[in-house]
N, C-alpha and C positions, 0 to 999 in steps of 0.2 A: 201780422209782421207783415208789412212790405219785402223782406229779405228771406221771408219760408222757400219762398216756389226755388230763387238762385241758391240758398244753401242745400235744398234737399237733393238738386241736380245735382250739386257738385259732391256728394256724400253719394251720391248711386255711382257717380263717375270715377269714382276715386275707388270704391269697392271694385267695379269692375275693371279699372284699371291693375290692381295688385293684383286680380284671378288671372289675368290676360298676357301677366305682364309688358303692358304697357305705360305709358307715361298718362296724368290725368289729362292735359290738352289734346292729347290723342282720342282716347274716349271721349271728350265732350265733343271733339268733332264730330266723329263717326255719330254718333247721338244727333246732334245736329245737323247730318244731312239725311239720315232713317226717318227724322220727323217730320222731317219734309218732301220726303215718299222716294228718297233714291232707293234703289233696291243693295242689297251687298253685292251683286254682281258687277254693279256700275260703279260702286264705293273703289273694289278691290282694285277695279284695271282704270277706271281714268280720275280718281281723285288723290291718288297715293298724294301729292304736296298739302292735301287737305289733312287727310289721317298721318303722315307724315309715314308712311309706310303699313299699315296695316294691312295685312292680309286678308285673304276669304276665312280662313280656318276662326282666326280672332275675330273676323267681324259676323260671324254666324256664333260665337260663343258667346260676342257682345251683346250680341241681340237675344240671345232664348236668355242671360242676365238680367237686360235689361227688364224685359218684361216679368221676372217673376220678384225683379225688387221691386219695381214700380204698383205688383200688386201688394207686394210686403208694405208698401208704406201707403196705398190705399186703407187695407184692413188695421195697419197701427194708427189712421185716424179715425177710424169707425168705431176701433176699441177705446181710445180716449175719447172721444165722444160720448159713447155708449155709458159709462164710467162713471163723467163728467158732469153726466144729466140726472144719476143716481144720487151724486152728492159725495162720492165717495173718493176721489179720484186727487192723494194725497204728493205732495212733492216726491216723496221718496219713490212712489209707485209709477211716479209721471215720467221719474229718470229711468226708475226701471224697464217699462213698454219702450222708450224712447230709445235704451241700451238693448234690445233686444235685436237680433242680426238673424234669427229663423224663423218662420211662420209656427214652428213647434214652439219656442220659447214663448211666443207672441199668447199661442193659444192657453198655455200652460198659466200666465198672468192671469188671464183674462175668464180665468173658467172659475174661481169664486164669488164671480159678478154678473156670468151668464143667467138669462133665464131659464127657470128649470122646472120639471117635472116636480109636486112636492114630492118629497123624499125622506126618509124615517130619520133622516136629524133635523133636516126642518118642523116634522110631529113636532118632535122632542123637543124644540126651542120653544116651539108654542104652546107646548105642556111646564114650560118653565124649568126643564131637566139642565140649561147650560150652565148658571151657576154650581150643580151638581161633578159635570165635570170641568169645568174649572176650578172648584176646590180642591176635587183630588190631587188635580194636575200639579196643584200649589202646596197641597200638603198633603204628602202620601203616609203620614204619620195619624191621619184617619181611617176611621176602620168602614170601607167600601157602606156594609150594609147599613152600619149604623147611622153612615153620614144621610146617605139615601132614602133610608124611611120616612127623615123631615120631607121630603117633595113626593111620598105617595099623595095623589087626588086621583081619587075615582073618577070624579066628574069632568076631571082632564087626562081619563084613558090610563092613568098610572097607578092600577091594582095594587101594587107591591113594593117592595123595594126591589127584588129582582128586573121588576120592568122598569124601575127608575135608573137600573145599572145599564141595560140593554141602550136605551134612550139615551146617555150619556155619554156610552160608547160608539152606539151611532154621530154623533157630534165629532167625538174627538175624530172618527176616521174619517171620516169628511172632511175636517179640517185640515187633518191632515194629508188627503189626499188632493186637496186643491193646495197645496202650500209647493209656491212656484220651485222656489230656492229648492227645497227637498227633492220633489218630481224630479227637476233639471241632476241636480245631485247623483241620484239612482239611477237616472236614465243612461247616464255617460258612465255608472260603474257597470250597469249591466250591458250596455252595448261593444263594452270591452269585456267583459267575462263570461256575457252570455253562449249558451252552447243549445243551439239548434239540434231537438231529437226528432224521430221519426220512426211512429212504431201502424204498425197496419190494423188498418179496421179492422171486428172483429168478424169472421165468417168473410172476409171479403180477400182471403190469399189467392184461392185459384182465379175470381176474376180480375184481380190487380196483377196479376203474373210481371205485366211488364214494370211495374215497381219493385218487383223485389228486394231489389238490391238497396233500399230504401224501408225495409218492412223493419228492421232494428238499426237506425243509423245514424250516431249523432257526433255535430262537426262544430268546432266556434262559429260563432255567427260573425264576426269581425273577420273570417279568412274563409269564410264558406265562395267559393268561382258563383257567380250568375251565374250561369248555368245548370248548375245546381240546384240552385235554392228556387230557380223558376221549375225545374221540374219536384222540388219538394209541393210548391204550391199546388201545382199541377194537379197530383198526387190527392190534399185535400182538397178540390174545387171540385175532383172527379170522387171525392168523398172513399178512396181508398186509403188510404193513410190521417194519420193523426198527427198533428205536430205541435209542440212544447219549447219554450224558454226556457232551460233551466238556467239556474243562478250559477255558472260552471261547472267544471267535471263532478265535483264534489255538490249533486243539486244540495242537499240539507244543509252541507256546510257554507251553502252561498245563501240559503235562506236565514240561518240562522245569522249571517252577516250583516244582509240585510235589514234582519229585524234588528240587530242592533246600531245600524245606521242613522234608523226613526231614532232609536232613543235616547242616542247621544243628542240628534239633531232636536228633539224635543225637551231635553232636560230631563228624559226618566233614566234610573239606576235601580239594581236590586242591591237593597240596603239593610234587608231584613223588616223594612215597616210594614206596618199593615198595609196600605196600597198599593206597595210595590209590584207582586204580584199581580193583579188584576189592571193594572196600569202598563205591564208588561205584555200580557195579554192581548191588551188593547194591540199595542206596534204588532204583535204576531199577526194577528188579525187585519191589522191596517194592510201588514203585505201582502200574505196572501190571499184574502179574499179582496184586497181591492189595488194594491198600486201592481201589485206583480201580474197580473190580466191587464189591466189597462196599458203597461209599459210593455208586456209581449205585445198585444195587438201596434201598440205606436211603432216599434223599434222593426214590427214583419213589415207595417206597411212603407217605413224609411227604405229597408234593406230591399222590399221591393220595389219601390222608385227606381234603387239605384242598378240597383243589378235588370230592369227594363232599359234604363236610360242604356249600361252597357252594350246590351243584346241589341237595341235601337242603333247603334252606335258600328257593331260587327254587321245588322245588316247593312248599312247605307254606306261601309267603305266595302262589301262586296257588289254591289249594285253600281256602285262606281266604276267598280273593275272591270263588269257588265258591259257598263255602255259608254265606256271609252276603250271596249278590245276593238282589235285592228280593225277595219275596215276592209273586205273584197272590191271596192269600188265600181266604178260604173260597168256591171260586167252581164253578158246577159245569164242568168240562174233559172236552171230547173229545179224547185223544189217538190220534194219528196215526204208527205206527212206519212207516215207508215203503218199498217192495221195489220189484222189476219182476215178474219171472219167480214170484217166491213171494208177489206180491199186498203190500195196503199194509195191517197188522194195526189194529184200531180197539178202544180203548176208551173206554168213558165213568166219569167218575166222580161223584159227587154234591160237593156245596159239604162235606163233611165227610172228602172221598178214598175213600170207597166205593163200591165196583166197582158197575155197574148193568145196563152191557150189555159184548159183542163182536161184534165180526162181524170179518171179512177180504173186502176188497176187490179187485177190478183192473183198474183204471182206467189204466194204464200198459203197454207191450209186455209179453206177444207177445198180450194179452187184449184189452187196447184197451176194457172197458167203463165207461166217461165218466160216461156218463147212466143207468146202472143204480147206480152209485159213489155219484153225485150222490143220484141219488135216497134210496138206503137210509143214507149219512150224513143228508139230511134228515129222515127220519123217525125215527133218533135224538134230534137234536139241539132239535124242535119235543117228542118224546116225556119229552125230559128237561132241558127246558133251559137246556139248552148257552150260556154266555156264551162263553168262550175255546177256542179248539182250538191243540194243540199238536202241532208239527210234529218227529219227531226230524232233527238234521242231516245223517244218514246218505243212502246210496247213494239217489237217485229223491227228494231231500230237495225240492228246488225244482220239480220235476215236481207233487210231490204239494202244496208249498205254491201252486201255481195252482188246484190241484183244491182247494182251501178255499178257495182267493179265488174262485170260481165259485159254491162251497157259502155264502158269505157275502153274493154278489148273490140268491141264491133264495131266503134266509132273512132281508128286511132286520128285520123288526120282530123277531128276536132281539137285534139289534147286536149282533152277534158280532166278536171279535177274532179272529185270527190268530199266531199267534207261534209260529218256528224257535225251538227250543231244543235244546240241548246234548244227544246222549244217550250222553255217554263214561262208561263202563260199565254200561251197562244191560241189556247181552249177557250180562256179569258178574251180575247181580244177578239176570236170568229163571233163570239155570241154578242158585243156591245153596241149599243147603237153607232158608235164609231165606223166599226166594219159595218155594218147592215148601209148606213149613210154610201161608206164607199164603196160596194159592192151592192147594190141591191138586188139584183139581181142572181148571184152568186150563194149554192148552199153551202150553207154555214160550213160545212166540213172541210170545204176548198178554201173557202176561205183562211185556215189554218196552214195552208201549203204555202198560198200567197206570203201568211208573213214567215214563215221558216223560210222561202227563196230570200225577202227586201231583209231581213237582220245578217244577212250574211253579206249582203251589199253594203250595209251600214247598218249593222248593232242599234248604234243611239235614234236615228230617224225612227226605226219602227221599235225599238221598244218604249219609247214618247208616247205611244198610244196604248201603252197597257198602264193598268192602275198598279203604283211602284210597288206596294204590297202583295200582291199576284204576281210578283215575277219573284218571290219566295227562295233567296237566297240569305236566308235568317237562319236565328236561330230561337224557336219559341216566338216565333212573331204572331203568331195566334194567342199571347200570352201576356201580351203590354199593351199598352193604353194604346189603342189603336187612333184615337186624334194625333197622340202625340206622335208615334210610326209615322201617320201622314203627314203631317206638316211635317218631319225632318227628310221622311227619303222625297218628301218634294223638294224640298230644298236643294236636296243634293242635286237629284236631277237638275237642276234651274243650274245649279253652281259648271256638272255636265256640259249640258248645252250650251250654255255662252262662253265655255272656256274653250271649244271646237269652233265656235258660230256657225249661221245658217246662212246658205245661201236662200236670199228671198224668192229669187223667182222659180224654185221649185220646190221647194219645203212644204210640207202639208199645215194645215193648220193647227193639228196637233202637237209640231215639232216648234211650228215660231209661237206657241200660245203658251211653249216655257222660254221662249226671249225673255229679258229681263225688260221689266215695263209694259211688256202685252198682255192684256187679257185674251181670253176666250174668245169675247166678241169682236175685237179688234184684229184679233189673227184671224179668224174670220172673215170680216171687213177687207183686210190684205190679199185675201184669196180671191175675194168676189174680184175686186178693184183690176186683180190681174187679168183674171178670166175676160174680164169685160174690155179692159184696156191695155190687154197686153202685159209684155214682161218690163218691169223698171227698168229705167235706164241708166236713173241716179240716185243716189240714198235720199235725196232733199224733192224729189216726188212722192215721198209714200207720208210728207206734210197733205196730201190730196185725197189719201183715205180719209171715210169717215170716220169722227172720236180716237182720229192720231193728231195730236197736239202739240204742240212745243214741246213739253215736259217730257209726255213718253217719245215724242221722236228723242228725245236726249236721253233719256235710259234706256233707249233698245239701240240708236242707228249703229255703236260703235259693235254691236254683235251680229249686224245683217251683210251678207256681203254681195254684191253686183257683178257677175263673174263678164267679161269683155261690156262693160258698159261705157259710158261717154266719159266718166271720171276713173283713173287706174286707180286710184285710193279707196274705192270704193269696194275694191277685193278686198281690201287689207283690212285689219283691226284697227287701223288710225281713225279716231274718231274724227265725224266731220267738226268740230268744234274746235281740232287742233290741224286741220289742214294749213292755217297760215304758217304756223311752223313748218313746214314742207315748203310753204312759197318761200319762205326765208331762207332754208335751205337749195332750193333750187337757184334763186336770184348769187346766192354768195359762191356757188359752187359750177353755175353757167351751165348748168346742164338738165335738162326737161326730167319731169318726171319719170316719163319712158324709161330714160336712159339710167337714170338713180336704181327704179325697183329691178331688185334680185345682183344687183354685183355688186355681191355682197364684199370681194377686195377693197372697193373703194368705200362703199358706207361704213365699215368697220374701221378706215382709215379716220371717219370725222369725228372731233371731238364732240360731245355732246353739249359742254358748260358751253359751246359759241354760240349756241341759239336758244338758251335759257330765256326768258324775257320774264315781266310780272304776273303772268299767270301759267305759264307753263314751265318747271324744273327741273331737275336734271333727270328724276326718276320717270318723269312723262317723255322727255325727248331719246333717253335710252330704249324707251317701249317701239318710239316713234323709228328709229333706227331700226330696231331692230326687225318691225316689220317690212322696211323697204328693204332690208337683207332678204329678208326671204316670208315674203307678203303672202296671206293669208294661209300659215304654216298649220297645219293640222298636227296636234301635240299627239294625238294619237299613234303606239306602234306599229312597225310596216305588218303584213298582211300574213299569216302563214298558218299551217294546217297539220292537225295529228295525223300522225298514220297508226290507226289501230291493226292491231297484229291478226294475221291472218291464220283461220282455222281456233280462234279465240274469240266465240261470240257467245257462250255462258257460261254461270258461275263455275261451271262442271267442266271446263274444259283449261279451268286455271291449275298449276303446280307451282309448291312451293319453288323459289329458284327463278322463278320463269322474272327477265328483266322485259318490263314493256312501256309504250308512250301513253300516256294520257293528255286528258285535260283538265285542270283544275276547276271544281264543280260551286265548291262552298268553302268556305275559311269559318273554323270557327276558333271560340280560343282554349281550345285543348288542340287544334290540328288543322289538316284542310281532310277534302275530302275528294276525291281522284275517280274522272268516269275512266274507265278501260275497255269500253266495250262492251260489257257484259250484262248492260241492265242492272248492273248493283253497283253503286262506288264504293270503293275501297278509301280506306282513312289510316292518314298518314298521321302517325301520334307526332305532336309536339315535339316530342325527343326523337325522333327519328325522319326531322326534317334537314339537319345539315349536321355536319360533323362541330358545328360549335356549337354554345349555349344561343338557346331560341328564347324568348323573354314572350313576343305577338306574334303568332303565324304570319302575319301578312311583313313582318320583315323581308322573310323570303318567298313566299309564294301571293298570289293574289288568284281569286275567280279568272278564268279563262287560260291559264298558264298553260304552253305545254309542260310537260315535264316524263324525265325518266323512274320510273317504280320499282321497283321486286318484290314479288309477293312471298312474304315471309310465312301466313299462313291464310288459311281458308274452309270456312265452314260453313259446308252447301244449305244442313238443315235449318241454320239459324241465318244464313245470308247475310256471313259478313267477311269480309275482305280486312286483311290488316298489312298494308304495305311500308317501304321504307323508302327515301330518298337515297340514303347513306346504301351505293351497289354493294359493296365490300359486304355488308350485315348479311349474317346468315339466319337460318328460321332454328328458333331454339327445338332443345330435344322435346318430343311427343310427353315423353314424361314431365319434365319439367311445365308442361303447358298444360297439363292435366293438376299438377299438385297445384298449381297457381288460381284454376278454375276452383277446386275444391276450397283453397285459404280465399278467395275472396267476391269470386262469381263476374263475367265479362257481362259488362251493361251490355245490352244489344241498340246499342246507337241506332242501327236501322229498323228495329222492330221497335220506334220511340212512343214516349206515352201517349201522342196525339193521335195513335192508330193510324199512320199515314206513313210507311215506310219508305215512301218516293219523296217527302217533302210539298207535298202540296200547296196551293193554294187555298184562299179561304172558301173556293165554290167545291172542294176537295175534288176536283177530276182531276184527269190524265195528266196534264199541262201544269199543274200550277209553282211546280219548281224544282230544287234539291233540298234535301236532306234537314234537317236540322236537330243534333242530337240529345236525346235522353238524356245519357250517361256523360259525363265529362273526363275524361279520364286525366289527371294531371302531370306534368311533366317532372321525369326524374332527374335529379341533377347529374346521377351517370347514367354513362350509356349502357344501352342494356339491349338483347335481342332484338325486343319488341314485338312479339308476337303476339296476337291475338289477343290469347289471357292476359300478357303485361302490358298492351296496349289498352283495353277497355276495362280490365278490371282493378286498375290502379287507381280509378276514382273510389271505387270501394276503401281502398287503404290509408289513401292520402287522406 
C-alpha cells in the first residue's frame, strides 16, 4: 500500500502532538529535521520557524516518544506478519492489533500465537481433551467425572477421569490466561486497586537492618512514590525483602472479586449445576496460580519503569543545576583536595585554567605540620597571584577550610576568598583516560586538586570531563536502567553546553565534543588544528578542520564562540546563516556592526518584523536582536559563595536552633539535602522548604543554591540532621520526637540501602557524589515542627 508509511508517520506525529501539547504539523516538521540529522539544541535554537516554536523540553520528549512509537510500530508489523504466516490472522484480530496503543497490549494479543515450549495444556490437547473442556464449559449440567470417563485413554497418557479433568482444566487455564481482553481488564483493575506489600525475608532481620521500615509495609501501588518503590525493589534484589501485590487492602476480598471477574467474562456462574463447582474452581486457579503472578510481575515491571523515569528526571534536573552553577571566571585558583593521613593535595591553576604548580602538605593528623603547610601555601599564592581558594568537600574539608582561613589572614594583600566546592566525581576524573592524557606525568591524587580548582573557575567546562552518572546527584541512580540513565544525562549535558556556548579557541576536546553536531573525533580534530595553526579567526575557518563538513558546521557553528576575531558576530549566538539579516539591519540603520553590538537602548527600539524575510521569521529576528543587545551573554547566575559558620566543623558541633548558611547538594522528591560544612548533609523535608505548599522541591531550591537553614534536630549516633528553611520554626519537644520514633521509626536516609552514606558514584570511591535517599518522607499538608522523627518517619505513616 503506497500510502501506508505516510499514514503511519501521521499517526505517530498526532500521538506525540497530543502528548506534548503541540500541533501535528509542528511534530511532523521536527521529526523531519531529526531524521535529517539535526540535533535538538540546533532545532530548538535555530529552526523556530520550522517547528513553530517547539522548545528544547518538548523536543526531547518528542525524540524519546518517537523512538518508542517507532519500535511499537515495528513490533506491530512483526506480530501481524507472524500471525498471518500461521494462517490465523482474522479481520477482528487485525483490528485489535492495529488499535493496540502500548507494547503490553500488543504482547497480550500475541500471546496465544507465540511459539512456546510444550505446556500441560498442549499435551492435554494432543491427548484429545479439548472437547472435554469445551463440553463442560458449554453444558455445566453434565457431571464432570462421568463426562470425563469417556476421555480416558491410557495410550495417550490419560489414566483415569481425574487425569482427564486435570488436563481439561489446564486447557481452560491457558486459554483464559491468554485472553487479551480479560488480561487487559484485570491488569487495569489490579493496577488501580493493588497494594504492594513487603515483608522481611526469614532470618534476615539483622543483616537487613537498613530496610527495617519495610519489614512489614503496605502501600497502594498506584500511589507509592518512585523513591519508595525503588527502595523496595532494592531490598528484594538484595534478598532482604519479599514483595507481593495484594488485590486490594482486603486481599481475600480482592481475590474473590478477581475470580468473579474471570467467571463473568467466560460465562460461568454458581447455579447449583453438577459442573459449576468444577468450573468455578478452575476460575479460582486461573487467578491464583496463573494470572495473579503474571500480572504482578507485569505491573511491577511497569511501575519500576515509571519510577526509574522519575528518578532519571530528578538526576537530570540536579545535574543541570550543578553544570549551570555560577562560574568564578578567569581568576587564579588554589585547589585543595583535603586528606588526613595522605595529606592535602595542592594545585594552582592560572586564570586560563593552566596548571602552574602542585604540592602535597600535611597539616592534619597524624603529622600536624600546620605552620610549614601555611608557609608552603603562602609561597604558592604570592608567586602565582592566587585570588580564590577552592576546597574539596570530602574528608577533612572543614579542617582544611580552617587552614585556608589562616592562609587568608597571612596574606591579606591578596584579598583572597575561600570556597568549599563539591568534589563529586573528582576521583573518577583523576583516574580517567582523559586525565592521563591531559596530565601524563602528574600523580593521580594531584589531578583531583586540579579538577577542584578548575570547577570553581567554570563548573560546566570541568564537569563535562566526567561521566554524568558519576557526578552522583540523583536518587537510586545505581538501581535504574543504566543505558536509559546515560542517554538522558548525556542529553542534559548537551543542552547545558549549548545553552552557554563554547569558546572554540580555549575549550578542551571534552567540552567541544558536547557541542551540537560534534563527535569526539571531530572535537579532537578541532583541538589538533588549533594547536597546529593557531587560534581560529573566523567561524568559517572551522570548515578547514578534517571531517567537519557543511552539515556539521550548520549544527555546531551557532554554539561556538570566537572572541576578538575578524567577525564580531562570531562572538555571539547569531548563526552564520543569519548574518545576512544583520547586514540588512546594518544597511537599514546606517550603523556598523561594531556600533550595534552592545547598544541595548538602540537595539531595543528596532522592530523585528522590519527585518523578516522568506527564510527568517520574527522568532529568529528577535533572537538576533537579543544577541546584538547582549552578545555572547552567559545564562548562568552571578558567582557567590556560601560562608560556613566558624567553629561548626562536625555534627557534634551542631545545636538545635542554630541558623546556618549552606549549599544545596542534592534535591530529591521528598526534600533537599544541604551541606552545612559538617561532613554530613542535613535534610530539609519538602514541608519545611517554604511557608507555602510545595509540590516539587525544585520549585523553590536547586542544587548549588546557597540557603539559610535552622537546625531542628541532630542525631549524632545515626548521623542525621533535620533542617528547615522556615527560620521561625522551633524544634519539637524531645518527648514528642521519641513518641514519633516509637510510632513509625525514622528512616535513616543517610545510612541508605546501598550502604553508601555519602552517595558515591559507581566506583564507590570517596568522591562519587551526593546522597540519594533510602526512604522518602511524604509532605504533610499541615505545617509541623518537622523535627527529625517527623521528617524521616513520615514515609511509614503516609
